[in-house]
C-alpha positions as CSV (number, residue, x, y, z in Angstrom):
1,I,0.0,0.0,0.0
2,S,2.9,2.4,0.7
3,S,4.0,2.0,-2.9
4,L,0.8,3.6,-4.0
5,K,1.6,6.8,-2.2
6,L,2.9,9.6,-4.5
7,S,5.4,12.1,-3.5
8,P,4.2,15.8,-3.6
9,K,6.2,16.3,-6.8
10,E,4.5,13.3,-8.4
11,Q,1.1,14.4,-7.2
12,N,1.7,17.9,-8.7
13,S,2.9,16.3,-12.0
14,T,-0.2,14.1,-12.1
15,M,-2.5,17.0,-11.4
16,M,-0.8,19.1,-14.2
17,M,-1.3,16.3,-16.7
18,T,-4.9,16.0,-15.8
19,D,-5.4,19.8,-16.0
20,N,-3.5,19.8,-19.4
21,L,-5.6,16.9,-20.7
22,L,-8.8,18.6,-19.6
23,S,-7.7,21.9,-21.1
24,V,-6.9,20.2,-24.4
25,L,-10.2,18.4,-24.5
26,K,-12.1,21.7,-23.7
27,K,-10.2,23.6,-26.3
28,T,-10.7,20.9,-28.9
29,F,-14.4,20.7,-28.2
30,S,-14.8,24.5,-28.4
31,M,-12.9,24.7,-31.7
32,G,-15.0,21.9,-33.1
33,L,-18.2,23.7,-32.1
34,L,-16.9,26.9,-33.6
35,I,-16.0,25.3,-36.9
36,F,-19.3,23.5,-37.0
37,S,-21.2,26.7,-36.4
38,I,-19.3,28.6,-39.1
39,V,-19.8,25.8,-41.6
40,I,-23.6,25.7,-40.9
41,V,-24.1,29.5,-41.0
42,S,-21.9,29.8,-44.2
43,G,-24.0,27.0,-45.8
44,L,-27.2,28.8,-44.9
45,I,-25.9,32.1,-46.3
46,F,-24.9,30.6,-49.6
47,Q,-28.2,28.8,-49.9
48,E,-29.9,32.1,-49.2
49,Q,-31.7,30.8,-46.1
50,T,-30.9,33.8,-43.9
51,S,-32.7,37.1,-44.1
52,L,-29.6,39.0,-45.0
53,S,-28.5,36.7,-47.8
54,Q,-32.1,36.9,-49.2
55,Q,-31.9,40.7,-49.3
56,V,-28.3,41.1,-50.6
57,H,-25.9,39.0,-52.5
58,P,-24.7,35.9,-50.4
59,A,-21.1,37.0,-50.9
60,L,-21.8,40.3,-49.2
61,A,-23.6,38.5,-46.4
62,F,-20.6,36.1,-46.0
63,I,-18.2,39.1,-45.8
64,S,-20.5,40.8,-43.3
65,M,-20.5,37.6,-41.1
66,W,-16.7,37.5,-41.1
67,G,-16.5,41.2,-40.4
68,A,-18.9,40.8,-37.4
69,L,-16.9,37.9,-36.1
70,I,-13.6,39.7,-36.4
71,W,-15.0,42.9,-34.8
72,L,-16.6,40.8,-31.9
73,S,-13.3,39.0,-31.3
74,M,-11.4,42.4,-31.1
75,V,-14.0,43.9,-28.7
76,E,-14.0,40.8,-26.5
77,G,-10.2,40.7,-26.4
78,S,-10.0,44.3,-25.6
79,Q,-12.5,44.0,-22.8
80,A,-10.8,41.0,-21.3
81,S,-7.5,42.9,-21.4
82,M,-8.9,45.9,-19.7
83,V,-10.3,43.8,-16.9
84,G,-7.2,41.7,-16.6
85,L,-4.8,44.6,-16.6
86,A,-6.9,46.7,-14.1
87,P,-5.1,45.4,-10.9
88,V,-1.6,45.6,-12.5
89,D,0.4,48.8,-11.9
90,R,0.4,50.5,-15.3
91,H,3.9,51.8,-15.0
92,T,5.2,48.2,-15.0
93,Y,4.5,47.9,-18.7
94,K,4.7,51.6,-19.7
95,D,8.0,51.3,-21.6
96,T,7.5,47.7,-22.9
97,H,3.9,48.0,-24.1
98,P,3.2,51.7,-24.7
99,I,0.0,51.2,-26.7
100,S,-1.5,49.0,-23.9
101,F,-0.4,51.6,-21.4
102,H,-2.2,54.5,-23.2
103,I,-5.3,52.5,-23.8
104,C,-5.5,51.5,-20.1
105,E,-4.8,55.1,-19.0
106,Y,-7.7,56.2,-21.2
107,G,-10.0,53.4,-20.2
108,H,-9.4,53.5,-16.5
109,R,-9.7,57.2,-16.2
110,G,-12.6,58.5,-14.1
111,D,-15.6,56.6,-12.9
112,N,-16.1,54.0,-15.7
């Protein structure tokens, strides 16, 4: 029975492998769902089964979909960065990341 006991280092390594495996599974599943959704919506657009693709050319609807996805990813990424960088002292990254510094200075100014 004593041979079944793991040292703290082995326990940590086992937990990290489990976390990594779970993380890989979650990311793979998420990516699969994203690809599935894009394929389905793209197919619907090119078969003119969406209201936008019925009103305008399907290629324009497809470009609009990708424009909206790219815009949404930029907005979500910016918002996550603003929240994540809020507790960090801004002067820590003032010289190394000046754009982030200026954006955070602007975004965290006043009562937002």
